[in-house]
PyMOL CGO cylinders between C-alpha atoms (Angstrom):
from pymol import cmd
from pymol.cgo import CYLINDER

trace = [
    CYLINDER, 0.00, 0.00, 0.00, 2.82, 2.39, 0.85, 0.3, 1, 1, 1, 1, 1, 1,
    CYLINDER, 2.82, 2.39, 0.85, 4.44, 1.52, -2.44, 0.3, 1, 1, 1, 1, 1, 1,
    CYLINDER, 4.44, 1.52, -2.44, 1.38, 2.67, -4.41, 0.3, 1, 1, 1, 1, 1, 1,
    CYLINDER, 1.38, 2.67, -4.41, 1.14, 5.92, -2.44, 0.3, 1, 1, 1, 1, 1, 1,
    CYLINDER, 1.14, 5.92, -2.44, 4.83, 6.53, -3.07, 0.3, 1, 1, 1, 1, 1, 1,
    CYLINDER, 4.83, 6.53, -3.07, 4.41, 5.96, -6.81, 0.3, 1, 1, 1, 1, 1, 1,
    CYLINDER, 4.41, 5.96, -6.81, 1.33, 8.18, -7.08, 0.3, 1, 1, 1, 1, 1, 1,
    CYLINDER, 1.33, 8.18, -7.08, 2.98, 10.97, -5.10, 0.3, 1, 1, 1, 1, 1, 1,
    CYLINDER, 2.98, 10.97, -5.10, 5.81, 11.33, -7.62, 0.3, 1, 1, 1, 1, 1, 1,
    CYLINDER, 5.81, 11.33, -7.62, 4.81, 12.67, -11.07, 0.3, 1, 1, 1, 1, 1, 1,
    CYLINDER, 4.81, 12.67, -11.07, 7.42, 10.69, -12.99, 0.3, 1, 1, 1, 1, 1, 1,
    CYLINDER, 7.42, 10.69, -12.99, 6.60, 7.43, -11.21, 0.3, 1, 1, 1, 1, 1, 1,
    CYLINDER, 6.60, 7.43, -11.21, 2.84, 8.09, -11.65, 0.3, 1, 1, 1, 1, 1, 1,
    CYLINDER, 2.84, 8.09, -11.65, 3.39, 8.54, -15.43, 0.3, 1, 1, 1, 1, 1, 1,
    CYLINDER, 3.39, 8.54, -15.43, 5.18, 5.19, -15.55, 0.3, 1, 1, 1, 1, 1, 1,
    CYLINDER, 5.18, 5.19, -15.55, 2.49, 3.58, -13.37, 0.3, 1, 1, 1, 1, 1, 1,
    CYLINDER, 2.49, 3.58, -13.37, -0.37, 4.82, -15.62, 0.3, 1, 1, 1, 1, 1, 1,
    CYLINDER, -0.37, 4.82, -15.62, 1.52, 4.41, -18.93, 0.3, 1, 1, 1, 1, 1, 1,
    CYLINDER, 1.52, 4.41, -18.93, -0.89, 1.83, -20.36, 0.3, 1, 1, 1, 1, 1, 1,
    CYLINDER, -0.89, 1.83, -20.36, -4.05, 3.18, -18.71, 0.3, 1, 1, 1, 1, 1, 1,
    CYLINDER, -4.05, 3.18, -18.71, -6.81, 4.50, -20.93, 0.3, 1, 1, 1, 1, 1, 1,
    CYLINDER, -6.81, 4.50, -20.93, -8.11, 8.02, -20.46, 0.3, 1, 1, 1, 1, 1, 1,
    CYLINDER, -8.11, 8.02, -20.46, -11.56, 6.81, -19.32, 0.3, 1, 1, 1, 1, 1, 1,
    CYLINDER, -11.56, 6.81, -19.32, -10.01, 4.59, -16.67, 0.3, 1, 1, 1, 1, 1, 1,
    CYLINDER, -10.01, 4.59, -16.67, -7.80, 7.43, -15.51, 0.3, 1, 1, 1, 1, 1, 1,
    CYLINDER, -7.80, 7.43, -15.51, -10.82, 9.75, -15.27, 0.3, 1, 1, 1, 1, 1, 1,
    CYLINDER, -10.82, 9.75, -15.27, -12.71, 7.16, -13.21, 0.3, 1, 1, 1, 1, 1, 1,
    CYLINDER, -12.71, 7.16, -13.21, -9.69, 6.77, -10.87, 0.3, 1, 1, 1, 1, 1, 1,
    CYLINDER, -9.69, 6.77, -10.87, -9.44, 10.56, -10.46, 0.3, 1, 1, 1, 1, 1, 1,
    CYLINDER, -9.44, 10.56, -10.46, -13.18, 10.80, -9.70, 0.3, 1, 1, 1, 1, 1, 1,
    CYLINDER, -13.18, 10.80, -9.70, -12.88, 8.05, -7.09, 0.3, 1, 1, 1, 1, 1, 1,
    CYLINDER, -12.88, 8.05, -7.09, -9.88, 9.73, -5.48, 0.3, 1, 1, 1, 1, 1, 1,
    CYLINDER, -9.88, 9.73, -5.48, -11.69, 13.09, -5.50, 0.3, 1, 1, 1, 1, 1, 1,
    CYLINDER, -11.69, 13.09, -5.50, -14.68, 11.44, -3.77, 0.3, 1, 1, 1, 1, 1, 1,
    CYLINDER, -14.68, 11.44, -3.77, -12.40, 9.91, -1.13, 0.3, 1, 1, 1, 1, 1, 1,
    CYLINDER, -12.40, 9.91, -1.13, -10.72, 13.30, -0.60, 0.3, 1, 1, 1, 1, 1, 1,
    CYLINDER, -10.72, 13.30, -0.60, -14.07, 15.09, -0.14, 0.3, 1, 1, 1, 1, 1, 1,
    CYLINDER, -14.07, 15.09, -0.14, -15.23, 12.44, 2.34, 0.3, 1, 1, 1, 1, 1, 1,
    CYLINDER, -15.23, 12.44, 2.34, -12.03, 12.78, 4.36, 0.3, 1, 1, 1, 1, 1, 1,
    CYLINDER, -12.03, 12.78, 4.36, -12.33, 16.58, 4.35, 0.3, 1, 1, 1, 1, 1, 1,
    CYLINDER, -12.33, 16.58, 4.35, -15.95, 16.33, 5.53, 0.3, 1, 1, 1, 1, 1, 1,
    CYLINDER, -15.95, 16.33, 5.53, -15.01, 13.93, 8.35, 0.3, 1, 1, 1, 1, 1, 1,
    CYLINDER, -15.01, 13.93, 8.35, -12.16, 16.22, 9.41, 0.3, 1, 1, 1, 1, 1, 1,
    CYLINDER, -12.16, 16.22, 9.41, -14.53, 19.21, 9.43, 0.3, 1, 1, 1, 1, 1, 1,
    CYLINDER, -14.53, 19.21, 9.43, -17.11, 17.31, 11.52, 0.3, 1, 1, 1, 1, 1, 1,
    CYLINDER, -17.11, 17.31, 11.52, -14.40, 16.26, 13.99, 0.3, 1, 1, 1, 1, 1, 1,
    CYLINDER, -14.40, 16.26, 13.99, -13.09, 19.84, 14.24, 0.3, 1, 1, 1, 1, 1, 1,
    CYLINDER, -13.09, 19.84, 14.24, -16.62, 21.18, 14.86, 0.3, 1, 1, 1, 1, 1, 1,
    CYLINDER, -16.62, 21.18, 14.86, -17.26, 18.57, 17.56, 0.3, 1, 1, 1, 1, 1, 1,
    CYLINDER, -17.26, 18.57, 17.56, -13.94, 19.43, 19.21, 0.3, 1, 1, 1, 1, 1, 1,
    CYLINDER, -13.94, 19.43, 19.21, -14.75, 23.15, 19.12, 0.3, 1, 1, 1, 1, 1, 1,
    CYLINDER, -14.75, 23.15, 19.12, -18.22, 22.54, 20.60, 0.3, 1, 1, 1, 1, 1, 1,
    CYLINDER, -18.22, 22.54, 20.60, -16.72, 20.46, 23.41, 0.3, 1, 1, 1, 1, 1, 1,
    CYLINDER, -16.72, 20.46, 23.41, -14.12, 23.18, 24.09, 0.3, 1, 1, 1, 1, 1, 1,
    CYLINDER, -14.12, 23.18, 24.09, -16.87, 25.82, 24.30, 0.3, 1, 1, 1, 1, 1, 1,
    CYLINDER, -16.87, 25.82, 24.30, -18.92, 23.67, 26.69, 0.3, 1, 1, 1, 1, 1, 1,
    CYLINDER, -18.92, 23.67, 26.69, -15.90, 23.11, 28.90, 0.3, 1, 1, 1, 1, 1, 1,
    CYLINDER, -15.90, 23.11, 28.90, -15.16, 26.84, 28.86, 0.3, 1, 1, 1, 1, 1, 1,
    CYLINDER, -15.16, 26.84, 28.86, -18.76, 27.55, 29.94, 0.3, 1, 1, 1, 1, 1, 1,
    CYLINDER, -18.76, 27.55, 29.94, -18.46, 25.05, 32.80, 0.3, 1, 1, 1, 1, 1, 1,
    CYLINDER, -18.46, 25.05, 32.80, -15.13, 26.58, 33.83, 0.3, 1, 1, 1, 1, 1, 1,
    CYLINDER, -15.13, 26.58, 33.83, -16.76, 30.02, 33.92, 0.3, 1, 1, 1, 1, 1, 1,
    CYLINDER, -16.76, 30.02, 33.92, -19.59, 28.69, 36.11, 0.3, 1, 1, 1, 1, 1, 1,
    CYLINDER, -19.59, 28.69, 36.11, -17.10, 27.10, 38.51, 0.3, 1, 1, 1, 1, 1, 1,
    CYLINDER, -17.10, 27.10, 38.51, -15.19, 30.37, 38.82, 0.3, 1, 1, 1, 1, 1, 1,
    CYLINDER, -15.19, 30.37, 38.82, -18.39, 32.42, 39.28, 0.3, 1, 1, 1, 1, 1, 1,
    CYLINDER, -18.39, 32.42, 39.28, -19.62, 30.15, 42.08, 0.3, 1, 1, 1, 1, 1, 1,
    CYLINDER, -19.62, 30.15, 42.08, -16.22, 30.10, 43.77, 0.3, 1, 1, 1, 1, 1, 1,
    CYLINDER, -16.22, 30.10, 43.77, -15.97, 26.33, 43.79, 0.3, 1, 1, 1, 1, 1, 1,
    CYLINDER, -15.97, 26.33, 43.79, -12.68, 24.54, 44.28, 0.3, 1, 1, 1, 1, 1, 1,
    CYLINDER, -12.68, 24.54, 44.28, -11.45, 22.89, 41.13, 0.3, 1, 1, 1, 1, 1, 1,
    CYLINDER, -11.45, 22.89, 41.13, -9.40, 20.38, 43.15, 0.3, 1, 1, 1, 1, 1, 1,
    CYLINDER, -9.40, 20.38, 43.15, -12.49, 19.17, 45.02, 0.3, 1, 1, 1, 1, 1, 1,
    CYLINDER, -12.49, 19.17, 45.02, -14.41, 18.92, 41.77, 0.3, 1, 1, 1, 1, 1, 1,
    CYLINDER, -14.41, 18.92, 41.77, -11.58, 16.99, 40.15, 0.3, 1, 1, 1, 1, 1, 1,
    CYLINDER, -11.58, 16.99, 40.15, -11.46, 14.56, 43.07, 0.3, 1, 1, 1, 1, 1, 1,
    CYLINDER, -11.46, 14.56, 43.07, -15.21, 13.96, 42.67, 0.3, 1, 1, 1, 1, 1, 1,
    CYLINDER, -15.21, 13.96, 42.67, -14.73, 13.25, 38.97, 0.3, 1, 1, 1, 1, 1, 1,
    CYLINDER, -14.73, 13.25, 38.97, -12.25, 10.44, 39.56, 0.3, 1, 1, 1, 1, 1, 1,
    CYLINDER, -12.25, 10.44, 39.56, -13.85, 7.01, 39.34, 0.3, 1, 1, 1, 1, 1, 1,
    CYLINDER, -13.85, 7.01, 39.34, -14.13, 5.30, 42.68, 0.3, 1, 1, 1, 1, 1, 1,
    CYLINDER, -14.13, 5.30, 42.68, -11.73, 2.44, 42.95, 0.3, 1, 1, 1, 1, 1, 1,
    CYLINDER, -11.73, 2.44, 42.95, -13.14, -0.94, 43.77, 0.3, 1, 1, 1, 1, 1, 1,
    CYLINDER, -13.14, -0.94, 43.77, -11.28, -2.67, 46.55, 0.3, 1, 1, 1, 1, 1, 1,
    CYLINDER, -11.28, -2.67, 46.55, -8.91, -5.18, 45.14, 0.3, 1, 1, 1, 1, 1, 1,
    CYLINDER, -8.91, -5.18, 45.14, -9.36, -8.76, 46.16, 0.3, 1, 1, 1, 1, 1, 1,
    CYLINDER, -9.36, -8.76, 46.16, -6.31, -10.05, 47.87, 0.3, 1, 1, 1, 1, 1, 1,
    CYLINDER, -6.31, -10.05, 47.87, -5.35, -13.54, 46.94, 0.3, 1, 1, 1, 1, 1, 1,
    CYLINDER, -5.35, -13.54, 46.94, -4.75, -15.71, 49.91, 0.3, 1, 1, 1, 1, 1, 1,
    CYLINDER, -4.75, -15.71, 49.91, -1.48, -17.43, 49.45, 0.3, 1, 1, 1, 1, 1, 1,
    CYLINDER, -1.48, -17.43, 49.45, -0.28, -20.11, 51.72, 0.3, 1, 1, 1, 1, 1, 1,
    CYLINDER, -0.28, -20.11, 51.72, 3.12, -19.01, 52.88, 0.3, 1, 1, 1, 1, 1, 1,
    CYLINDER, 3.12, -19.01, 52.88, 3.48, -22.02, 55.13, 0.3, 1, 1, 1, 1, 1, 1,
    CYLINDER, 3.48, -22.02, 55.13, 4.49, -25.16, 53.38, 0.3, 1, 1, 1, 1, 1, 1,
    CYLINDER, 4.49, -25.16, 53.38, 3.18, -28.42, 54.72, 0.3, 1, 1, 1, 1, 1, 1,
    CYLINDER, 3.18, -28.42, 54.72, 5.82, -29.60, 57.09, 0.3, 1, 1, 1, 1, 1, 1,
    CYLINDER, 5.82, -29.60, 57.09, 7.04, -33.08, 56.43, 0.3, 1, 1, 1, 1, 1, 1,
    CYLINDER, 7.04, -33.08, 56.43, 7.92, -35.38, 59.24, 0.3, 1, 1, 1, 1, 1, 1,
    CYLINDER, 7.92, -35.38, 59.24, 9.28, -38.89, 59.21, 0.3, 1, 1, 1, 1, 1, 1,
    CYLINDER, 9.28, -38.89, 59.21, 8.14, -41.06, 62.12, 0.3, 1, 1, 1, 1, 1, 1,
    CYLINDER, 8.14, -41.06, 62.12, 10.10, -44.22, 62.87, 0.3, 1, 1, 1, 1, 1, 1,
    CYLINDER, 10.10, -44.22, 62.87, 10.73, -46.68, 65.72, 0.3, 1, 1, 1, 1, 1, 1,
    CYLINDER, 10.73, -46.68, 65.72, 8.77, -45.74, 68.86, 0.3, 1, 1, 1, 1, 1, 1,
    CYLINDER, 8.77, -45.74, 68.86, 7.51, -42.28, 67.77, 0.3, 1, 1, 1, 1, 1, 1,
    CYLINDER, 7.51, -42.28, 67.77, 10.94, -40.93, 66.96, 0.3, 1, 1, 1, 1, 1, 1,
    CYLINDER, 10.94, -40.93, 66.96, 10.70, -38.01, 64.52, 0.3, 1, 1, 1, 1, 1, 1,
    CYLINDER, 10.70, -38.01, 64.52, 12.93, -36.48, 61.86, 0.3, 1, 1, 1, 1, 1, 1,
    CYLINDER, 12.93, -36.48, 61.86, 12.01, -33.33, 59.86, 0.3, 1, 1, 1, 1, 1, 1,
    CYLINDER, 12.01, -33.33, 59.86, 14.16, -34.15, 56.84, 0.3, 1, 1, 1, 1, 1, 1,
    CYLINDER, 14.16, -34.15, 56.84, 16.86, -31.63, 57.62, 0.3, 1, 1, 1, 1, 1, 1,
    CYLINDER, 16.86, -31.63, 57.62, 20.40, -32.57, 58.36, 0.3, 1, 1, 1, 1, 1, 1,
    CYLINDER, 20.40, -32.57, 58.36, 21.74, -36.10, 58.48, 0.3, 1, 1, 1, 1, 1, 1,
    CYLINDER, 21.74, -36.10, 58.48, 19.44, -39.10, 58.62, 0.3, 1, 1, 1, 1, 1, 1,
    CYLINDER, 19.44, -39.10, 58.62, 19.26, -40.44, 62.19, 0.3, 1, 1, 1, 1, 1, 1,
    CYLINDER, 19.26, -40.44, 62.19, 21.06, -43.78, 62.77, 0.3, 1, 1, 1, 1, 1, 1,
    CYLINDER, 21.06, -43.78, 62.77, 17.87, -45.67, 63.68, 0.3, 1, 1, 1, 1, 1, 1,
    CYLINDER, 17.87, -45.67, 63.68, 16.10, -44.49, 60.51, 0.3, 1, 1, 1, 1, 1, 1,
    CYLINDER, 16.10, -44.49, 60.51, 19.16, -45.19, 58.38, 0.3, 1, 1, 1, 1, 1, 1,
    CYLINDER, 19.16, -45.19, 58.38, 19.33, -48.76, 59.65, 0.3, 1, 1, 1, 1, 1, 1,
    CYLINDER, 19.33, -48.76, 59.65, 15.65, -49.25, 58.68, 0.3, 1, 1, 1, 1, 1, 1,
    CYLINDER, 15.65, -49.25, 58.68, 16.39, -47.82, 55.22, 0.3, 1, 1, 1, 1, 1, 1,
    CYLINDER, 16.39, -47.82, 55.22, 19.33, -50.21, 54.91, 0.3, 1, 1, 1, 1, 1, 1,
    CYLINDER, 19.33, -50.21, 54.91, 16.97, -53.11, 55.68, 0.3, 1, 1, 1, 1, 1, 1,
    CYLINDER, 16.97, -53.11, 55.68, 14.98, -52.21, 52.52, 0.3, 1, 1, 1, 1, 1, 1,
    CYLINDER, 14.98, -52.21, 52.52, 12.31, -49.80, 53.73, 0.3, 1, 1, 1, 1, 1, 1,
    CYLINDER, 12.31, -49.80, 53.73, 11.62, -46.69, 51.66, 0.3, 1, 1, 1, 1, 1, 1,
    CYLINDER, 11.62, -46.69, 51.66, 11.77, -43.19, 53.15, 0.3, 1, 1, 1, 1, 1, 1,
    CYLINDER, 11.77, -43.19, 53.15, 8.17, -42.66, 51.99, 0.3, 1, 1, 1, 1, 1, 1,
    CYLINDER, 8.17, -42.66, 51.99, 7.07, -45.49, 54.33, 0.3, 1, 1, 1, 1, 1, 1,
    CYLINDER, 7.07, -45.49, 54.33, 7.78, -43.22, 57.31, 0.3, 1, 1, 1, 1, 1, 1,
    CYLINDER, 7.78, -43.22, 57.31, 6.38, -39.98, 55.89, 0.3, 1, 1, 1, 1, 1, 1,
    CYLINDER, 6.38, -39.98, 55.89, 3.66, -38.11, 57.78, 0.3, 1, 1, 1, 1, 1, 1,
    CYLINDER, 3.66, -38.11, 57.78, 2.49, -34.51, 57.27, 0.3, 1, 1, 1, 1, 1, 1,
    CYLINDER, 2.49, -34.51, 57.27, 2.09, -32.30, 60.32, 0.3, 1, 1, 1, 1, 1, 1,
]
cmd.load_cgo(trace, "trace")
């Protein structure tokens, strides 16, 4: 698309581009482009008029605020949308504590070296998971 615009913007490139185009086709293309141009101009004019109307309305409101002696800061704070309280996700910061229970209620939390009694049971063929309990 940019390539076509570039070619049509340069007279020499436009001549090369339309070299084999008939006059009737060229006239139809020019009419179409003229129609597009007029539509764009109309839309720009409508947008400018709407912007001017909004500016005038805002100026009238500003004048009313000044005449009544109201505080602009208070008005601005009222205009801000009220914030909805954010829901706080509950995250579990405590991990489930693991505990290995062996022999006659002896416990090991998994930190440090494996106690001798538990190691001897592991050497006999038991799995560490056999002694696992969550606190």
